[in-house]
Chimera marker file (.cmm) of the C-alpha trace (Angstrom):
<marker_set name="trace">
<marker id="1" x="0.000" y="0.000" z="0.000" r="1" g="1" b="0" radius="0.5"/>
<marker id="2" x="1.481" y="3.325" z="-1.086" r="1" g="1" b="0" radius="0.5"/>
<marker id="3" x="-0.039" y="6.521" z="0.245" r="1" g="1" b="0" radius="0.5"/>
<marker id="4" x="-3.279" y="4.700" z="1.051" r="1" g="1" b="0" radius="0.5"/>
<marker id="5" x="-3.576" y="3.224" z="-2.430" r="1" g="1" b="0" radius="0.5"/>
<marker id="6" x="-3.543" y="-0.431" z="-3.441" r="1" g="1" b="0" radius="0.5"/>
<marker id="7" x="-2.933" y="-2.184" z="-6.713" r="1" g="1" b="0" radius="0.5"/>
<marker id="8" x="-5.565" y="-4.502" z="-8.136" r="1" g="1" b="0" radius="0.5"/>
<marker id="9" x="-3.000" y="-7.328" z="-8.136" r="1" g="1" b="0" radius="0.5"/>
<marker id="10" x="-2.289" y="-6.789" z="-4.429" r="1" g="1" b="0" radius="0.5"/>
<marker id="11" x="-6.005" y="-6.778" z="-3.646" r="1" g="1" b="0" radius="0.5"/>
<marker id="12" x="-6.524" y="-10.007" z="-5.617" r="1" g="1" b="0" radius="0.5"/>
<marker id="13" x="-3.654" y="-11.684" z="-3.754" r="1" g="1" b="0" radius="0.5"/>
<marker id="14" x="-4.911" y="-10.462" z="-0.379" r="1" g="1" b="0" radius="0.5"/>
<marker id="15" x="-8.422" y="-11.783" z="-1.074" r="1" g="1" b="0" radius="0.5"/>
<marker id="16" x="-7.168" y="-14.949" z="-2.814" r="1" g="1" b="0" radius="0.5"/>
<marker id="17" x="-9.296" y="-14.267" z="-5.884" r="1" g="1" b="0" radius="0.5"/>
<marker id="18" x="-8.605" y="-13.774" z="-9.570" r="1" g="1" b="0" radius="0.5"/>
<marker id="19" x="-7.702" y="-10.287" z="-10.784" r="1" g="1" b="0" radius="0.5"/>
<marker id="20" x="-10.727" y="-10.180" z="-13.111" r="1" g="1" b="0" radius="0.5"/>
<marker id="21" x="-13.002" y="-10.516" z="-10.056" r="1" g="1" b="0" radius="0.5"/>
<marker id="22" x="-11.330" y="-7.511" z="-8.462" r="1" g="1" b="0" radius="0.5"/>
<marker id="23" x="-11.510" y="-5.575" z="-11.740" r="1" g="1" b="0" radius="0.5"/>
<marker id="24" x="-15.264" y="-6.173" z="-11.962" r="1" g="1" b="0" radius="0.5"/>
<marker id="25" x="-15.807" y="-5.070" z="-8.362" r="1" g="1" b="0" radius="0.5"/>
<marker id="26" x="-13.604" y="-2.012" z="-8.883" r="1" g="1" b="0" radius="0.5"/>
<marker id="27" x="-15.639" y="-0.928" z="-11.907" r="1" g="1" b="0" radius="0.5"/>
<marker id="28" x="-18.805" y="-1.144" z="-9.817" r="1" g="1" b="0" radius="0.5"/>
<marker id="29" x="-17.254" y="0.787" z="-6.914" r="1" g="1" b="0" radius="0.5"/>
<marker id="30" x="-15.896" y="3.419" z="-9.303" r="1" g="1" b="0" radius="0.5"/>
<marker id="31" x="-19.311" y="3.850" z="-10.897" r="1" g="1" b="0" radius="0.5"/>
<marker id="32" x="-20.769" y="4.552" z="-7.448" r="1" g="1" b="0" radius="0.5"/>
<marker id="33" x="-17.987" y="6.976" z="-6.466" r="1" g="1" b="0" radius="0.5"/>
<marker id="34" x="-16.478" y="4.807" z="-3.713" r="1" g="1" b="0" radius="0.5"/>
<marker id="35" x="-13.003" y="4.556" z="-5.208" r="1" g="1" b="0" radius="0.5"/>
<marker id="36" x="-10.884" y="6.479" z="-7.658" r="1" g="1" b="0" radius="0.5"/>
<marker id="37" x="-7.720" y="5.786" z="-9.564" r="1" g="1" b="0" radius="0.5"/>
<marker id="38" x="-4.453" y="6.721" z="-7.891" r="1" g="1" b="0" radius="0.5"/>
<marker id="39" x="-1.263" y="7.701" z="-9.672" r="1" g="1" b="0" radius="0.5"/>
<marker id="40" x="1.289" y="4.954" z="-10.230" r="1" g="1" b="0" radius="0.5"/>
<marker id="41" x="4.951" y="5.042" z="-11.188" r="1" g="1" b="0" radius="0.5"/>
<marker id="42" x="4.364" y="1.962" z="-13.346" r="1" g="1" b="0" radius="0.5"/>
<marker id="43" x="1.969" y="2.608" z="-16.236" r="1" g="1" b="0" radius="0.5"/>
<marker id="44" x="1.039" y="-1.107" z="-16.330" r="1" g="1" b="0" radius="0.5"/>
<marker id="45" x="-0.118" y="-1.036" z="-12.725" r="1" g="1" b="0" radius="0.5"/>
<marker id="46" x="-3.594" y="0.149" z="-11.795" r="1" g="1" b="0" radius="0.5"/>
<marker id="47" x="-3.832" y="1.609" z="-8.311" r="1" g="1" b="0" radius="0.5"/>
<marker id="48" x="-6.968" y="2.702" z="-6.504" r="1" g="1" b="0" radius="0.5"/>
<marker id="49" x="-7.773" y="4.706" z="-3.411" r="1" g="1" b="0" radius="0.5"/>
<marker id="50" x="-10.930" y="5.401" z="-1.418" r="1" g="1" b="0" radius="0.5"/>
<marker id="51" x="-12.792" y="8.464" z="-2.623" r="1" g="1" b="0" radius="0.5"/>
<marker id="52" x="-13.826" y="11.224" z="-0.235" r="1" g="1" b="0" radius="0.5"/>
<marker id="53" x="-17.397" y="9.905" z="-0.606" r="1" g="1" b="0" radius="0.5"/>
<marker id="54" x="-16.217" y="6.459" z="0.583" r="1" g="1" b="0" radius="0.5"/>
<marker id="55" x="-14.292" y="7.976" z="3.469" r="1" g="1" b="0" radius="0.5"/>
<marker id="56" x="-17.377" y="9.932" z="4.544" r="1" g="1" b="0" radius="0.5"/>
<marker id="57" x="-19.491" y="6.778" z="4.258" r="1" g="1" b="0" radius="0.5"/>
<marker id="58" x="-16.919" y="4.813" z="6.267" r="1" g="1" b="0" radius="0.5"/>
<marker id="59" x="-16.994" y="7.464" z="8.999" r="1" g="1" b="0" radius="0.5"/>
<marker id="60" x="-20.814" y="7.433" z="9.062" r="1" g="1" b="0" radius="0.5"/>
<marker id="61" x="-20.886" y="3.616" z="9.288" r="1" g="1" b="0" radius="0.5"/>
<marker id="62" x="-18.357" y="3.573" z="12.126" r="1" g="1" b="0" radius="0.5"/>
<marker id="63" x="-20.469" y="6.105" z="14.025" r="1" g="1" b="0" radius="0.5"/>
<marker id="64" x="-23.666" y="4.115" z="13.366" r="1" g="1" b="0" radius="0.5"/>
<marker id="65" x="-21.922" y="0.944" z="14.607" r="1" g="1" b="0" radius="0.5"/>
<marker id="66" x="-20.735" y="2.735" z="17.731" r="1" g="1" b="0" radius="0.5"/>
<marker id="67" x="-24.256" y="4.041" z="18.438" r="1" g="1" b="0" radius="0.5"/>
<marker id="68" x="-25.810" y="0.627" z="17.760" r="1" g="1" b="0" radius="0.5"/>
<marker id="69" x="-23.404" y="-1.102" z="20.143" r="1" g="1" b="0" radius="0.5"/>
<marker id="70" x="-23.916" y="1.542" z="22.828" r="1" g="1" b="0" radius="0.5"/>
<marker id="71" x="-27.693" y="1.095" z="22.630" r="1" g="1" b="0" radius="0.5"/>
<marker id="72" x="-27.532" y="-2.686" z="22.373" r="1" g="1" b="0" radius="0.5"/>
<marker id="73" x="-25.213" y="-3.213" z="25.327" r="1" g="1" b="0" radius="0.5"/>
<marker id="74" x="-26.645" y="-0.447" z="27.525" r="1" g="1" b="0" radius="0.5"/>
<marker id="75" x="-27.014" y="-1.512" z="31.178" r="1" g="1" b="0" radius="0.5"/>
<marker id="76" x="-25.196" y="-4.822" z="30.523" r="1" g="1" b="0" radius="0.5"/>
<marker id="77" x="-21.960" y="-5.351" z="32.411" r="1" g="1" b="0" radius="0.5"/>
<marker id="78" x="-18.753" y="-6.648" z="30.855" r="1" g="1" b="0" radius="0.5"/>
<marker id="79" x="-19.121" y="-9.777" z="32.982" r="1" g="1" b="0" radius="0.5"/>
<marker id="80" x="-22.651" y="-10.403" z="31.682" r="1" g="1" b="0" radius="0.5"/>
<marker id="81" x="-21.468" y="-9.924" z="28.105" r="1" g="1" b="0" radius="0.5"/>
<marker id="82" x="-18.555" y="-12.296" z="28.645" r="1" g="1" b="0" radius="0.5"/>
<marker id="83" x="-20.836" y="-15.014" z="30.046" r="1" g="1" b="0" radius="0.5"/>
<marker id="84" x="-23.274" y="-14.513" z="27.167" r="1" g="1" b="0" radius="0.5"/>
<marker id="85" x="-20.555" y="-14.756" z="24.505" r="1" g="1" b="0" radius="0.5"/>
<marker id="86" x="-19.014" y="-17.830" z="26.140" r="1" g="1" b="0" radius="0.5"/>
<marker id="87" x="-22.433" y="-19.508" z="26.282" r="1" g="1" b="0" radius="0.5"/>
<marker id="88" x="-23.161" y="-18.652" z="22.643" r="1" g="1" b="0" radius="0.5"/>
<marker id="89" x="-19.756" y="-19.993" z="21.623" r="1" g="1" b="0" radius="0.5"/>
<marker id="90" x="-20.494" y="-23.287" z="23.406" r="1" g="1" b="0" radius="0.5"/>
<marker id="91" x="-23.861" y="-23.488" z="21.684" r="1" g="1" b="0" radius="0.5"/>
<marker id="92" x="-22.255" y="-22.839" z="18.295" r="1" g="1" b="0" radius="0.5"/>
<marker id="93" x="-19.654" y="-25.532" z="18.980" r="1" g="1" b="0" radius="0.5"/>
<marker id="94" x="-22.460" y="-27.950" z="19.918" r="1" g="1" b="0" radius="0.5"/>
<marker id="95" x="-24.273" y="-27.183" z="16.660" r="1" g="1" b="0" radius="0.5"/>
<marker id="96" x="-21.066" y="-27.737" z="14.686" r="1" g="1" b="0" radius="0.5"/>
<marker id="97" x="-20.157" y="-30.889" z="16.592" r="1" g="1" b="0" radius="0.5"/>
<marker id="98" x="-16.966" y="-29.385" z="18.021" r="1" g="1" b="0" radius="0.5"/>
<marker id="99" x="-15.807" y="-30.580" z="21.425" r="1" g="1" b="0" radius="0.5"/>
<marker id="100" x="-14.894" y="-27.431" z="23.370" r="1" g="1" b="0" radius="0.5"/>
<marker id="101" x="-13.288" y="-29.318" z="26.277" r="1" g="1" b="0" radius="0.5"/>
<link id1="1" id2="2" r="1" g="1" b="0" radius="0.2"/>
<link id1="2" id2="3" r="1" g="1" b="0" radius="0.2"/>
<link id1="3" id2="4" r="1" g="1" b="0" radius="0.2"/>
<link id1="4" id2="5" r="1" g="1" b="0" radius="0.2"/>
<link id1="5" id2="6" r="1" g="1" b="0" radius="0.2"/>
<link id1="6" id2="7" r="1" g="1" b="0" radius="0.2"/>
<link id1="7" id2="8" r="1" g="1" b="0" radius="0.2"/>
<link id1="8" id2="9" r="1" g="1" b="0" radius="0.2"/>
<link id1="9" id2="10" r="1" g="1" b="0" radius="0.2"/>
<link id1="10" id2="11" r="1" g="1" b="0" radius="0.2"/>
<link id1="11" id2="12" r="1" g="1" b="0" radius="0.2"/>
<link id1="12" id2="13" r="1" g="1" b="0" radius="0.2"/>
<link id1="13" id2="14" r="1" g="1" b="0" radius="0.2"/>
<link id1="14" id2="15" r="1" g="1" b="0" radius="0.2"/>
<link id1="15" id2="16" r="1" g="1" b="0" radius="0.2"/>
<link id1="16" id2="17" r="1" g="1" b="0" radius="0.2"/>
<link id1="17" id2="18" r="1" g="1" b="0" radius="0.2"/>
<link id1="18" id2="19" r="1" g="1" b="0" radius="0.2"/>
<link id1="19" id2="20" r="1" g="1" b="0" radius="0.2"/>
<link id1="20" id2="21" r="1" g="1" b="0" radius="0.2"/>
<link id1="21" id2="22" r="1" g="1" b="0" radius="0.2"/>
<link id1="22" id2="23" r="1" g="1" b="0" radius="0.2"/>
<link id1="23" id2="24" r="1" g="1" b="0" radius="0.2"/>
<link id1="24" id2="25" r="1" g="1" b="0" radius="0.2"/>
<link id1="25" id2="26" r="1" g="1" b="0" radius="0.2"/>
<link id1="26" id2="27" r="1" g="1" b="0" radius="0.2"/>
<link id1="27" id2="28" r="1" g="1" b="0" radius="0.2"/>
<link id1="28" id2="29" r="1" g="1" b="0" radius="0.2"/>
<link id1="29" id2="30" r="1" g="1" b="0" radius="0.2"/>
<link id1="30" id2="31" r="1" g="1" b="0" radius="0.2"/>
<link id1="31" id2="32" r="1" g="1" b="0" radius="0.2"/>
<link id1="32" id2="33" r="1" g="1" b="0" radius="0.2"/>
<link id1="33" id2="34" r="1" g="1" b="0" radius="0.2"/>
<link id1="34" id2="35" r="1" g="1" b="0" radius="0.2"/>
<link id1="35" id2="36" r="1" g="1" b="0" radius="0.2"/>
<link id1="36" id2="37" r="1" g="1" b="0" radius="0.2"/>
<link id1="37" id2="38" r="1" g="1" b="0" radius="0.2"/>
<link id1="38" id2="39" r="1" g="1" b="0" radius="0.2"/>
<link id1="39" id2="40" r="1" g="1" b="0" radius="0.2"/>
<link id1="40" id2="41" r="1" g="1" b="0" radius="0.2"/>
<link id1="41" id2="42" r="1" g="1" b="0" radius="0.2"/>
<link id1="42" id2="43" r="1" g="1" b="0" radius="0.2"/>
<link id1="43" id2="44" r="1" g="1" b="0" radius="0.2"/>
<link id1="44" id2="45" r="1" g="1" b="0" radius="0.2"/>
<link id1="45" id2="46" r="1" g="1" b="0" radius="0.2"/>
<link id1="46" id2="47" r="1" g="1" b="0" radius="0.2"/>
<link id1="47" id2="48" r="1" g="1" b="0" radius="0.2"/>
<link id1="48" id2="49" r="1" g="1" b="0" radius="0.2"/>
<link id1="49" id2="50" r="1" g="1" b="0" radius="0.2"/>
<link id1="50" id2="51" r="1" g="1" b="0" radius="0.2"/>
<link id1="51" id2="52" r="1" g="1" b="0" radius="0.2"/>
<link id1="52" id2="53" r="1" g="1" b="0" radius="0.2"/>
<link id1="53" id2="54" r="1" g="1" b="0" radius="0.2"/>
<link id1="54" id2="55" r="1" g="1" b="0" radius="0.2"/>
<link id1="55" id2="56" r="1" g="1" b="0" radius="0.2"/>
<link id1="56" id2="57" r="1" g="1" b="0" radius="0.2"/>
<link id1="57" id2="58" r="1" g="1" b="0" radius="0.2"/>
<link id1="58" id2="59" r="1" g="1" b="0" radius="0.2"/>
<link id1="59" id2="60" r="1" g="1" b="0" radius="0.2"/>
<link id1="60" id2="61" r="1" g="1" b="0" radius="0.2"/>
<link id1="61" id2="62" r="1" g="1" b="0" radius="0.2"/>
<link id1="62" id2="63" r="1" g="1" b="0" radius="0.2"/>
<link id1="63" id2="64" r="1" g="1" b="0" radius="0.2"/>
<link id1="64" id2="65" r="1" g="1" b="0" radius="0.2"/>
<link id1="65" id2="66" r="1" g="1" b="0" radius="0.2"/>
<link id1="66" id2="67" r="1" g="1" b="0" radius="0.2"/>
<link id1="67" id2="68" r="1" g="1" b="0" radius="0.2"/>
<link id1="68" id2="69" r="1" g="1" b="0" radius="0.2"/>
<link id1="69" id2="70" r="1" g="1" b="0" radius="0.2"/>
<link id1="70" id2="71" r="1" g="1" b="0" radius="0.2"/>
<link id1="71" id2="72" r="1" g="1" b="0" radius="0.2"/>
<link id1="72" id2="73" r="1" g="1" b="0" radius="0.2"/>
<link id1="73" id2="74" r="1" g="1" b="0" radius="0.2"/>
<link id1="74" id2="75" r="1" g="1" b="0" radius="0.2"/>
<link id1="75" id2="76" r="1" g="1" b="0" radius="0.2"/>
<link id1="76" id2="77" r="1" g="1" b="0" radius="0.2"/>
<link id1="77" id2="78" r="1" g="1" b="0" radius="0.2"/>
<link id1="78" id2="79" r="1" g="1" b="0" radius="0.2"/>
<link id1="79" id2="80" r="1" g="1" b="0" radius="0.2"/>
<link id1="80" id2="81" r="1" g="1" b="0" radius="0.2"/>
<link id1="81" id2="82" r="1" g="1" b="0" radius="0.2"/>
<link id1="82" id2="83" r="1" g="1" b="0" radius="0.2"/>
<link id1="83" id2="84" r="1" g="1" b="0" radius="0.2"/>
<link id1="84" id2="85" r="1" g="1" b="0" radius="0.2"/>
<link id1="85" id2="86" r="1" g="1" b="0" radius="0.2"/>
<link id1="86" id2="87" r="1" g="1" b="0" radius="0.2"/>
<link id1="87" id2="88" r="1" g="1" b="0" radius="0.2"/>
<link id1="88" id2="89" r="1" g="1" b="0" radius="0.2"/>
<link id1="89" id2="90" r="1" g="1" b="0" radius="0.2"/>
<link id1="90" id2="91" r="1" g="1" b="0" radius="0.2"/>
<link id1="91" id2="92" r="1" g="1" b="0" radius="0.2"/>
<link id1="92" id2="93" r="1" g="1" b="0" radius="0.2"/>
<link id1="93" id2="94" r="1" g="1" b="0" radius="0.2"/>
<link id1="94" id2="95" r="1" g="1" b="0" radius="0.2"/>
<link id1="95" id2="96" r="1" g="1" b="0" radius="0.2"/>
<link id1="96" id2="97" r="1" g="1" b="0" radius="0.2"/>
<link id1="97" id2="98" r="1" g="1" b="0" radius="0.2"/>
<link id1="98" id2="99" r="1" g="1" b="0" radius="0.2"/>
<link id1="99" id2="100" r="1" g="1" b="0" radius="0.2"/>
<link id1="100" id2="101" r="1" g="1" b="0" radius="0.2"/>
</marker_set>
């Protein structure tokens, strides 16, 4: 990653997918103003970066997540949450046939 940009090849490797899959997704994201092309020293390399629209959307989503979690876990102690998550994990392991002992 250079200056916040990534190449399509790097993204494909990171996601373990073919480059054409990334190219298709990038075209869609570009069309909806979520990413834009970034300058590259190598003319054969295509680099992308988040657009200001995407950065604003990311900020809004982080704030919505923070508000959702605050409302969801209001008046629930850390200990109660820990017990709940441990119980849910045991239930999930039971469903999947995993021995958690």
